[in-house]
N, CA, C and O atoms as a GROMACS GRO file, in nm:
protein
  500
    1MET      N    1  -2.083   0.602  -1.595
    1MET     CA    2  -1.970   0.515  -1.619
    1MET      C    3  -1.842   0.598  -1.622
    1MET      O    4  -1.834   0.698  -1.695
    2LYS      N    5  -1.742   0.557  -1.544
    2LYS     CA    6  -1.615   0.629  -1.542
    2LYS      C    7  -1.530   0.583  -1.660
    2LYS      O    8  -1.518   0.464  -1.688
    3ARG      N    9  -1.472   0.680  -1.729
    3ARG     CA   10  -1.385   0.647  -1.840
    3ARG      C   11  -1.240   0.658  -1.795
    3ARG      O   12  -1.207   0.747  -1.717
    4PRO      N   13  -1.153   0.568  -1.844
    4PRO     CA   14  -1.012   0.578  -1.805
    4PRO      C   15  -0.946   0.700  -1.871
    4PRO      O   16  -1.001   0.758  -1.965
    5VAL      N   17  -0.830   0.738  -1.820
    5VAL     CA   18  -0.756   0.848  -1.878
    5VAL      C   19  -0.714   0.807  -2.019
    5VAL      O   20  -0.650   0.703  -2.038
    6GLU      N   21  -0.751   0.887  -2.116
    6GLU     CA   22  -0.726   0.851  -2.254
    6GLU      C   23  -0.581   0.875  -2.291
    6GLU      O   24  -0.507   0.944  -2.220
    7ASN      N   25  -0.541   0.818  -2.404
    7ASN     CA   26  -0.407   0.840  -2.455
    7ASN      C   27  -0.399   0.980  -2.511
    7ASN      O   28  -0.449   1.007  -2.620
    8LEU      N   29  -0.336   1.070  -2.438
    8LEU     CA   30  -0.330   1.210  -2.477
    8LEU      C   31  -0.225   1.235  -2.584
    8LEU      O   32  -0.218   1.344  -2.641
    9GLY      N   33  -0.144   1.136  -2.612
    9GLY     CA   34  -0.042   1.151  -2.715
    9GLY      C   35  -0.100   1.146  -2.855
    9GLY      O   36  -0.036   1.192  -2.950
   10THR      N   37  -0.221   1.092  -2.869
   10THR     CA   38  -0.283   1.083  -3.001
   10THR      C   39  -0.381   1.198  -3.018
   10THR      O   40  -0.426   1.258  -2.920
   11SER      N   41  -0.414   1.227  -3.142
   11SER     CA   42  -0.513   1.332  -3.168
   11SER      C   43  -0.650   1.270  -3.186
   11SER      O   44  -0.662   1.148  -3.203
   12LYS      N   45  -0.753   1.352  -3.183
   12LYS     CA   46  -0.889   1.304  -3.206
   12LYS      C   47  -0.904   1.263  -3.352
   12LYS      O   48  -0.821   1.298  -3.436
   13ILE      N   49  -1.008   1.189  -3.381
   13ILE     CA   50  -1.032   1.145  -3.519
   13ILE      C   51  -1.059   1.264  -3.610
   13ILE      O   52  -1.040   1.256  -3.731
   14THR      N   53  -1.105   1.375  -3.551
   14THR     CA   54  -1.131   1.497  -3.629
   14THR      C   55  -1.004   1.578  -3.652
   14THR      O   56  -1.004   1.672  -3.731
   15GLY      N   57  -0.896   1.541  -3.583
   15GLY     CA   58  -0.770   1.614  -3.598
   15GLY      C   59  -0.743   1.709  -3.483
   15GLY      O   60  -0.635   1.767  -3.475
   16GLY      N   61  -0.841   1.726  -3.393
   16GLY     CA   62  -0.823   1.817  -3.280
   16GLY      C   63  -0.736   1.758  -3.172
   16GLY      O   64  -0.706   1.638  -3.174
   17ARG      N   65  -0.693   1.842  -3.076
   17ARG     CA   66  -0.610   1.797  -2.965
   17ARG      C   67  -0.697   1.741  -2.854
   17ARG      O   68  -0.814   1.778  -2.839
   18ARG      N   69  -0.638   1.651  -2.776
   18ARG     CA   70  -0.708   1.597  -2.659
   18ARG      C   71  -0.669   1.677  -2.536
   18ARG      O   72  -0.552   1.712  -2.519
   19HIS      N   73  -0.765   1.706  -2.450
   19HIS     CA   74  -0.740   1.778  -2.326
   19HIS      C   75  -0.781   1.688  -2.210
   19HIS      O   76  -0.892   1.635  -2.210
   20PRO      N   77  -0.692   1.669  -2.111
   20PRO     CA   78  -0.724   1.580  -1.999
   20PRO      C   79  -0.836   1.637  -1.912
   20PRO      O   80  -0.843   1.758  -1.890
   21LEU      N   81  -0.923   1.549  -1.863
   21LEU     CA   82  -1.027   1.590  -1.768
   21LEU      C   83  -0.968   1.610  -1.629
   21LEU      O   84  -1.021   1.688  -1.550
   22ARG      N   85  -0.859   1.542  -1.600
   22ARG     CA   86  -0.790   1.555  -1.472
   22ARG      C   87  -0.645   1.515  -1.494
   22ARG      O   88  -0.609   1.459  -1.598
   23SER      N   89  -0.561   1.544  -1.395
   23SER     CA   90  -0.420   1.506  -1.406
   23SER      C   91  -0.406   1.357  -1.371
   23SER      O   92  -0.497   1.295  -1.317
   24ARG      N   93  -0.289   1.303  -1.403
   24ARG     CA   94  -0.265   1.161  -1.375
   24ARG      C   95  -0.251   1.138  -1.225
   24ARG      O   96  -0.196   1.221  -1.152
   25ARG      N   97  -0.302   1.025  -1.180
   25ARG     CA   98  -0.286   0.985  -1.042
   25ARG      C   99  -0.151   0.914  -1.025
   25ARG      O  100  -0.095   0.861  -1.121
   26LYS      N  101  -0.102   0.912  -0.904
   26LYS     CA  102   0.028   0.848  -0.877
   26LYS      C  103   0.025   0.701  -0.917
   26LYS      O  104   0.123   0.650  -0.972
   27TYR      N  105  -0.087   0.630  -0.891
   27TYR     CA  106  -0.094   0.488  -0.922
   27TYR      C  107  -0.109   0.459  -1.071
   27TYR      O  108  -0.099   0.344  -1.113
   28GLU      N  109  -0.133   0.562  -1.152
   28GLU     CA  110  -0.143   0.543  -1.296
   28GLU      C  111  -0.009   0.560  -1.367
   28GLU      O  112   0.003   0.533  -1.486
   29MET      N  113   0.092   0.605  -1.293
   29MET     CA  114   0.224   0.626  -1.352
   29MET      C  115   0.290   0.493  -1.381
   29MET      O  116   0.271   0.395  -1.309
   30ASP      N  117   0.370   0.491  -1.487
   30ASP     CA  118   0.448   0.371  -1.519
   30ASP      C  119   0.581   0.378  -1.448
   30ASP      O  120   0.622   0.484  -1.400
   31ARG      N  121   0.649   0.265  -1.441
   31ARG     CA  122   0.787   0.261  -1.393
   31ARG      C  123   0.861   0.160  -1.478
   31ARG      O  124   0.801   0.083  -1.552
   32TYR      N  125   0.993   0.163  -1.467
   32TYR     CA  126   1.073   0.072  -1.548
   32TYR      C  127   1.042  -0.072  -1.509
   32TYR      O  128   1.021  -0.100  -1.391
   33PRO      N  129   1.041  -0.164  -1.606
   33PRO     CA  130   1.013  -0.304  -1.572
   33PRO      C  131   1.127  -0.365  -1.492
   33PRO      O  132   1.244  -0.331  -1.512
   34ASN      N  133   1.093  -0.454  -1.402
   34ASN     CA  134   1.192  -0.526  -1.323
   34ASN      C  135   1.216  -0.659  -1.392
   34ASN      O  136   1.128  -0.745  -1.394
   35GLU      N  137   1.335  -0.678  -1.448
   35GLU     CA  138   1.365  -0.797  -1.527
   35GLU      C  139   1.470  -0.882  -1.455
   35GLU      O  140   1.589  -0.851  -1.463
   36PRO      N  141   1.427  -0.989  -1.386
   36PRO     CA  142   1.519  -1.073  -1.309
   36PRO      C  143   1.617  -1.148  -1.399
   36PRO      O  144   1.577  -1.206  -1.500
   37LEU      N  145   1.744  -1.148  -1.361
   37LEU     CA  146   1.850  -1.216  -1.435
   37LEU      C  147   1.921  -1.314  -1.344
   37LEU      O  148   1.894  -1.319  -1.224
   38LEU      N  149   2.012  -1.394  -1.401
   38LEU     CA  150   2.094  -1.487  -1.322
   38LEU      C  151   2.207  -1.411  -1.253
   38LEU      O  152   2.261  -1.316  -1.310
   39GLY      N  153   2.242  -1.454  -1.132
   39GLY     CA  154   2.350  -1.392  -1.057
   39GLY      C  155   2.326  -1.406  -0.909
   39GLY      O  156   2.227  -1.466  -0.867
   40GLU      N  157   2.417  -1.351  -0.829
   40GLU     CA  158   2.401  -1.355  -0.683
   40GLU      C  159   2.274  -1.279  -0.645
   40GLU      O  160   2.246  -1.174  -0.702
   41GLN      N  161   2.198  -1.332  -0.547
   41GLN     CA  162   2.065  -1.279  -0.518
   41GLN      C  163   2.068  -1.134  -0.472
   41GLN      O  164   2.134  -1.098  -0.374
   42ILE      N  165   1.992  -1.050  -0.545
   42ILE     CA  166   1.971  -0.910  -0.509
   42ILE      C  167   1.822  -0.884  -0.522
   42ILE      O  168   1.763  -0.912  -0.626
   43THR      N  169   1.760  -0.831  -0.416
   43THR     CA  170   1.619  -0.797  -0.421
   43THR      C  171   1.601  -0.647  -0.412
   43THR      O  172   1.689  -0.576  -0.363
   44VAL      N  173   1.487  -0.599  -0.458
   44VAL     CA  174   1.455  -0.458  -0.452
   44VAL      C  175   1.314  -0.445  -0.396
   44VAL      O  176   1.224  -0.519  -0.436
   45THR      N  177   1.294  -0.351  -0.303
   45THR     CA  178   1.163  -0.328  -0.242
   45THR      C  179   1.111  -0.194  -0.289
   45THR      O  180   1.183  -0.094  -0.286
   46ARG      N  181   0.985  -0.191  -0.333
   46ARG     CA  182   0.926  -0.065  -0.378
   46ARG      C  183   0.788  -0.049  -0.316
   46ARG      O  184   0.720  -0.147  -0.285
   47LYS      N  185   0.747   0.077  -0.298
   47LYS     CA  186   0.618   0.108  -0.240
   47LYS      C  187   0.512   0.101  -0.349
   47LYS      O  188   0.534   0.145  -0.462
   48VAL      N  189   0.397   0.044  -0.315
   48VAL     CA  190   0.286   0.034  -0.410
   48VAL      C  191   0.160   0.090  -0.346
   48VAL      O  192   0.164   0.135  -0.231
   49ARG      N  193   0.051   0.087  -0.416
   49ARG     CA  194  -0.073   0.147  -0.372
   49ARG      C  195  -0.124   0.082  -0.243
   49ARG      O  196  -0.113  -0.039  -0.226
   50GLY      N  197  -0.178   0.162  -0.154
   50GLY     CA  198  -0.235   0.111  -0.029
   50GLY      C  199  -0.133   0.096   0.081
   50GLY      O  200  -0.151   0.013   0.170
   51LYS      N  201  -0.024   0.174   0.079
   51LYS     CA  202   0.082   0.166   0.180
   51LYS      C  203   0.142   0.027   0.192
   51LYS      O  204   0.184  -0.014   0.300
   52ASN      N  205   0.146  -0.045   0.081
   52ASN     CA  206   0.204  -0.179   0.078
   52ASN      C  207   0.342  -0.174   0.013
   52ASN      O  208   0.379  -0.075  -0.051
   53ASN      N  209   0.416  -0.282   0.030
   53ASN     CA  210   0.548  -0.295  -0.033
   53ASN      C  211   0.549  -0.419  -0.120
   53ASN      O  212   0.483  -0.518  -0.089
   54LYS      N  213   0.624  -0.412  -0.230
   54LYS     CA  214   0.647  -0.528  -0.315
   54LYS      C  215   0.795  -0.555  -0.318
   54LYS      O  216   0.876  -0.463  -0.333
   55THR      N  217   0.832  -0.681  -0.303
   55THR     CA  218   0.972  -0.720  -0.312
   55THR      C  219   0.992  -0.793  -0.442
   55THR      O  220   0.930  -0.896  -0.468
   56GLY      N  221   1.080  -0.740  -0.525
   56GLY     CA  222   1.110  -0.802  -0.653
   56GLY      C  223   1.254  -0.849  -0.657
   56GLY      O  224   1.336  -0.807  -0.575
   57ILE      N  225   1.283  -0.935  -0.752
   57ILE     CA  226   1.418  -0.989  -0.767
   57ILE      C  227   1.488  -0.917  -0.881
   57ILE      O  228   1.431  -0.902  -0.989
   58LYS      N  229   1.610  -0.873  -0.857
   58LYS     CA  230   1.695  -0.819  -0.964
   58LYS      C  231   1.778  -0.932  -1.023
   58LYS      O  232   1.781  -0.952  -1.145
   59THR      N  233   1.847  -1.006  -0.937
   59THR     CA  234   1.925  -1.122  -0.980
   59THR      C  235   1.908  -1.233  -0.878
   59THR      O  236   1.887  -1.207  -0.760
   60ILE      N  237   1.916  -1.359  -0.925
   60ILE     CA  238   1.902  -1.475  -0.836
   60ILE      C  239   1.975  -1.593  -0.898
   60ILE      O  240   1.990  -1.601  -1.020
   61ASP      N  241   2.020  -1.685  -0.813
   61ASP     CA  242   2.095  -1.800  -0.863
   61ASP      C  243   2.034  -1.935  -0.826
   61ASP      O  244   2.089  -2.039  -0.862
   62SER      N  245   1.919  -1.934  -0.755
   62SER     CA  246   1.856  -2.061  -0.718
   62SER      C  247   1.705  -2.050  -0.728
   62SER      O  248   1.649  -1.940  -0.734
   63VAL      N  249   1.639  -2.165  -0.730
   63VAL     CA  250   1.495  -2.173  -0.748
   63VAL      C  251   1.436  -2.270  -0.647
   63VAL      O  252   1.500  -2.369  -0.612
   64ASN      N  253   1.312  -2.243  -0.599
   64ASN     CA  254   1.240  -2.336  -0.513
   64ASN      C  255   1.167  -2.434  -0.605
   64ASN      O  256   1.069  -2.398  -0.670
   65LEU      N  257   1.214  -2.557  -0.609
   65LEU     CA  258   1.162  -2.657  -0.703
   65LEU      C  259   1.074  -2.757  -0.630
   65LEU      O  260   1.117  -2.823  -0.536
   66ALA      N  261   0.948  -2.769  -0.675
   66ALA     CA  262   0.854  -2.865  -0.617
   66ALA      C  263   0.872  -3.000  -0.685
   66ALA      O  264   0.850  -3.014  -0.806
   67VAL      N  265   0.913  -3.101  -0.605
   67VAL     CA  266   0.934  -3.236  -0.658
   67VAL      C  267   0.863  -3.334  -0.564
   67VAL      O  268   0.902  -3.348  -0.448
   68ASP      N  269   0.759  -3.401  -0.615
   68ASP     CA  270   0.686  -3.503  -0.537
   68ASP      C  271   0.643  -3.450  -0.400
   68ASP      O  272   0.677  -3.510  -0.298
   69SER      N  273   0.570  -3.342  -0.396
   69SER     CA  274   0.516  -3.277  -0.276
   69SER      C  275   0.624  -3.234  -0.176
   69SER      O  276   0.594  -3.213  -0.059
   70LYS      N  277   0.748  -3.222  -0.222
   70LYS     CA  278   0.856  -3.167  -0.142
   70LYS      C  279   0.915  -3.048  -0.218
   70LYS      O  280   0.910  -3.044  -0.341
   71VAL      N  281   0.970  -2.953  -0.145
   71VAL     CA  282   1.030  -2.836  -0.208
   71VAL      C  283   1.180  -2.834  -0.181
   71VAL      O  284   1.224  -2.841  -0.066
   72LYS      N  285   1.259  -2.825  -0.290
   72LYS     CA  286   1.405  -2.819  -0.278
   72LYS      C  287   1.454  -2.686  -0.333
   72LYS      O  288   1.394  -2.629  -0.424
   73ARG      N  289   1.562  -2.638  -0.274
   73ARG     CA  290   1.627  -2.517  -0.328
   73ARG      C  291   1.738  -2.566  -0.421
   73ARG      O  292   1.833  -2.630  -0.377
   74VAL      N  293   1.724  -2.536  -0.551
   74VAL     CA  294   1.813  -2.590  -0.653
   74VAL      C  295   1.882  -2.477  -0.729
   74VAL      O  296   1.823  -2.371  -0.750
   75LYS      N  297   2.008  -2.500  -0.769
   75LYS     CA  298   2.084  -2.399  -0.842
   75LYS      C  299   2.039  -2.392  -0.988
   75LYS      O  300   2.016  -2.495  -1.052
   76ILE      N  301   2.025  -2.268  -1.040
   76ILE     CA  302   1.988  -2.247  -1.180
   76ILE      C  303   2.116  -2.248  -1.263
   76ILE      O  304   2.213  -2.181  -1.229
   77ILE      N  305   2.114  -2.325  -1.372
   77ILE     CA  306   2.229  -2.328  -1.463
   77ILE      C  307   2.213  -2.221  -1.571
   77ILE      O  308   2.304  -2.141  -1.594
   78ARG      N  309   2.096  -2.220  -1.638
   78ARG     CA  310   2.070  -2.118  -1.741
   78ARG      C  311   1.922  -2.116  -1.776
   78ARG      O  312   1.846  -2.205  -1.738
   79VAL      N  313   1.883  -2.013  -1.851
   79VAL     CA  314   1.746  -1.999  -1.899
   79VAL      C  315   1.742  -2.062  -2.038
   79VAL      O  316   1.815  -2.021  -2.128
   80LEU      N  317   1.654  -2.163  -2.055
   80LEU     CA  318   1.645  -2.231  -2.184
   80LEU      C  319   1.546  -2.161  -2.277
   80LEU      O  320   1.580  -2.130  -2.391
   81GLU      N  321   1.425  -2.135  -2.228
   81GLU     CA  322   1.321  -2.075  -2.311
   81GLU      C  323   1.248  -1.968  -2.231
   81GLU      O  324   1.240  -1.974  -2.109
   82ASN      N  325   1.196  -1.869  -2.304
   82ASN     CA  326   1.107  -1.772  -2.243
   82ASN      C  327   1.006  -1.731  -2.349
   82ASN      O  328   1.037  -1.653  -2.439
   83GLY      N  329   0.884  -1.784  -2.338
   83GLY     CA  330   0.780  -1.758  -2.436
   83GLY      C  331   0.724  -1.618  -2.430
   83GLY      O  332   0.653  -1.575  -2.520
   84THR      N  333   0.756  -1.544  -2.323
   84THR     CA  334   0.705  -1.409  -2.308
   84THR      C  335   0.757  -1.318  -2.418
   84THR      O  336   0.681  -1.239  -2.475
   85ASN      N  337   0.887  -1.330  -2.448
   85ASN     CA  338   0.950  -1.234  -2.536
   85ASN      C  339   1.080  -1.295  -2.589
   85ASN      O  340   1.159  -1.348  -2.511
   86ASN      N  341   1.103  -1.288  -2.719
   86ASN     CA  342   1.226  -1.342  -2.775
   86ASN      C  343   1.349  -1.270  -2.721
   86ASN      O  344   1.454  -1.332  -2.702
   87ASP      N  345   1.337  -1.141  -2.697
   87ASP     CA  346   1.449  -1.065  -2.644
   87ASP      C  347   1.482  -1.111  -2.502
   87ASP      O  348   1.599  -1.120  -2.465
   88TYR      N  349   1.379  -1.142  -2.422
   88TYR     CA  350   1.401  -1.195  -2.287
   88TYR      C  351   1.475  -1.328  -2.294
   88TYR      O  352   1.564  -1.354  -2.213
   89GLN      N  353   1.439  -1.411  -2.391
   89GLN     CA  354   1.505  -1.541  -2.406
   89GLN      C  355   1.652  -1.522  -2.440
   89GLN      O  356   1.738  -1.592  -2.385
   90ARG      N  357   1.682  -1.430  -2.528
   90ARG     CA  358   1.820  -1.401  -2.567
   90ARG      C  359   1.903  -1.349  -2.449
   90ARG      O  360   2.018  -1.389  -2.430
   91ARG      N  361   1.842  -1.260  -2.370
   91ARG     CA  362   1.911  -1.198  -2.258
   91ARG      C  363   1.910  -1.282  -2.131
   91ARG      O  364   1.986  -1.254  -2.038
   92GLY      N  365   1.826  -1.386  -2.125
   92GLY     CA  366   1.820  -1.472  -2.006
   92GLY      C  367   1.737  -1.414  -1.893
   92GLY      O  368   1.769  -1.434  -1.776
   93VAL      N  369   1.630  -1.340  -1.927
   93VAL     CA  370   1.542  -1.283  -1.826
   93VAL      C  371   1.446  -1.392  -1.777
   93VAL      O  372   1.393  -1.468  -1.858
   94ILE      N  373   1.424  -1.398  -1.646
   94ILE     CA  374   1.337  -1.500  -1.586
   94ILE      C  375   1.201  -1.439  -1.557
   94ILE      O  376   1.190  -1.347  -1.476
   95THR      N  377   1.096  -1.491  -1.622
   95THR     CA  378   0.960  -1.448  -1.597
   95THR      C  379   0.873  -1.570  -1.574
   95THR      O  380   0.920  -1.684  -1.585
   96LYS      N  381   0.746  -1.548  -1.541
   96LYS     CA  382   0.653  -1.659  -1.523
   96LYS      C  383   0.641  -1.734  -1.655
   96LYS      O  384   0.622  -1.674  -1.760
   97GLY      N  385   0.651  -1.867  -1.649
   97GLY     CA  386   0.642  -1.950  -1.769
   97GLY      C  387   0.775  -1.980  -1.834
   97GLY      O  388   0.780  -2.060  -1.928
   98ALA      N  389   0.884  -1.920  -1.787
   98ALA     CA  390   1.016  -1.945  -1.844
   98ALA      C  391   1.062  -2.086  -1.809
   98ALA      O  392   1.034  -2.136  -1.699
   99ILE      N  393   1.132  -2.151  -1.902
   99ILE     CA  394   1.188  -2.285  -1.880
   99ILE      C  395   1.334  -2.268  -1.840
   99ILE      O  396   1.413  -2.209  -1.912
  100LEU      N  397   1.369  -2.323  -1.722
  100LEU     CA  398   1.505  -2.311  -1.668
  100LEU      C  399   1.573  -2.447  -1.668
  100LEU      O  400   1.507  -2.550  -1.654
  101GLU      N  401   1.705  -2.447  -1.684
  101GLU     CA  402   1.784  -2.569  -1.668
  101GLU      C  403   1.845  -2.565  -1.529
  101GLU      O  404   1.915  -2.470  -1.494
  102THR      N  405   1.818  -2.670  -1.449
  102THR     CA  406   1.870  -2.676  -1.312
  102THR      C  407   1.947  -2.807  -1.293
  102THR      O  408   1.958  -2.888  -1.385
  103ASP      N  409   2.000  -2.827  -1.172
  103ASP     CA  410   2.071  -2.951  -1.140
  103ASP      C  411   1.977  -3.071  -1.145
  103ASP      O  412   2.020  -3.182  -1.175
  104GLU      N  413   1.847  -3.049  -1.117
  104GLU     CA  414   1.748  -3.157  -1.115
  104GLU      C  415   1.688  -3.184  -1.254
  104GLU      O  416   1.623  -3.286  -1.273
  105GLY      N  417   1.709  -3.096  -1.348
  105GLY     CA  418   1.652  -3.108  -1.482
  105GLY      C  419   1.580  -2.980  -1.523
  105GLY      O  420   1.598  -2.875  -1.462
  106LYS      N  421   1.497  -2.992  -1.626
  106LYS     CA  422   1.422  -2.876  -1.674
  106LYS      C  423   1.306  -2.845  -1.581
  106LYS      O  424   1.241  -2.936  -1.530
  107CYS      N  425   1.280  -2.716  -1.559
  107CYS     CA  426   1.165  -2.677  -1.477
  107CYS      C  427   1.102  -2.551  -1.534
  107CYS      O  428   1.166  -2.474  -1.606
  108ARG      N  429   0.973  -2.532  -1.502
  108ARG     CA  430   0.897  -2.416  -1.550
  108ARG      C  431   0.862  -2.327  -1.431
  108ARG      O  432   0.816  -2.375  -1.328
  109VAL      N  433   0.885  -2.197  -1.446
  109VAL     CA  434   0.859  -2.100  -1.339
  109VAL      C  435   0.708  -2.078  -1.329
  109VAL      O  436   0.642  -2.053  -1.429
  110VAL      N  437   0.654  -2.087  -1.206
  110VAL     CA  438   0.510  -2.067  -1.183
  110VAL      C  439   0.481  -1.943  -1.100
  110VAL      O  440   0.364  -1.907  -1.082
  111SER      N  441   0.585  -1.876  -1.048
  111SER     CA  442   0.564  -1.753  -0.972
  111SER      C  443   0.604  -1.633  -1.059
  111SER      O  444   0.652  -1.650  -1.171
  112ARG      N  445   0.582  -1.513  -1.006
  112ARG     CA  446   0.619  -1.391  -1.079
  112ARG      C  447   0.739  -1.329  -1.007
  112ARG      O  448   0.720  -1.248  -0.916
  113PRO      N  449   0.861  -1.364  -1.046
  113PRO     CA  450   0.979  -1.322  -0.970
  113PRO      C  451   1.001  -1.171  -0.964
  113PRO      O  452   1.057  -1.122  -0.866
  114GLY      N  453   0.959  -1.098  -1.064
  114GLY     CA  454   0.975  -0.953  -1.062
  114GLY      C  455   0.883  -0.886  -0.962
  114GLY      O  456   0.906  -0.770  -0.925
  115GLN      N  457   0.779  -0.957  -0.916
  115GLN     CA  458   0.683  -0.898  -0.824
  115GLN      C  459   0.672  -0.973  -0.692
  115GLN      O  460   0.635  -0.913  -0.591
  116ASN      N  461   0.703  -1.104  -0.690
  116ASN     CA  462   0.688  -1.184  -0.568
  116ASN      C  463   0.812  -1.186  -0.481
  116ASN      O  464   0.802  -1.195  -0.359
  117GLY      N  465   0.929  -1.177  -0.542
  117GLY     CA  466   1.053  -1.185  -0.466
  117GLY      C  467   1.104  -1.326  -0.449
  117GLY      O  468   1.204  -1.347  -0.380
  118THR      N  469   1.037  -1.425  -0.509
  118THR     CA  470   1.083  -1.564  -0.506
  118THR      C  471   1.063  -1.625  -0.644
  118THR      O  472   0.982  -1.577  -0.724
  119ILE      N  473   1.138  -1.733  -0.670
  119ILE     CA  474   1.115  -1.809  -0.792
  119ILE      C  475   1.072  -1.949  -0.750
  119ILE      O  476   1.152  -2.024  -0.694
  120ASN      N  477   0.948  -1.983  -0.779
  120ASN     CA  478   0.896  -2.117  -0.755
  120ASN      C  479   0.879  -2.184  -0.889
  120ASN      O  480   0.838  -2.121  -0.986
  121ALA      N  481   0.911  -2.314  -0.896
  121ALA     CA  482   0.904  -2.384  -1.025
  121ALA      C  483   0.861  -2.529  -1.004
  121ALA      O  484   0.867  -2.583  -0.894
  122ILE      N  485   0.816  -2.590  -1.114
  122ILE     CA  486   0.780  -2.731  -1.115
  122ILE      C  487   0.858  -2.800  -1.226
  122ILE      O  488   0.892  -2.738  -1.327
  123LEU      N  489   0.887  -2.928  -1.208
  123LEU     CA  490   0.963  -3.004  -1.308
  123LEU      C  491   0.880  -3.021  -1.436
  123LEU      O  492   0.759  -3.040  -1.433
  124VAL      N  493   0.951  -3.014  -1.549
  124VAL     CA  494   0.888  -3.038  -1.680
  124VAL      C  495   0.934  -3.175  -1.724
  124VAL      O  496   1.053  -3.206  -1.722
  125LYS      N  497   0.838  -3.257  -1.763
  125LYS     CA  498   0.872  -3.395  -1.805
  125LYS      C  499   0.905  -3.401  -1.952
  125LYS      O  500   0.936  -3.508  -2.004
   0.00000   0.00000   0.00000
């Protein structure tokens, strides 16, 4: 059984130091989170594992809203709720599950804008 790279910042239960079995792989490295905000649309493309690219949103001002099996592009007025994180709600960060106020009414985000590069939403009744 392969064990994941342990948290080397902590000590062993006996008080000894931890020594890595191998160095970190490139795909195990962290990067800063991409937190989409309101504003004129700006996207960012980054390389990911397997020679693939991911397009994320930095800022966006409209949403693809599904209404009665039709999709409309609607302007976002503001972020009402974000259950992911209270700080995100305060700052107006758009993540999956966030409730947005639009011209058509309240809608819930169903895509992952920081990783997909689009914001898809459905109306909340």
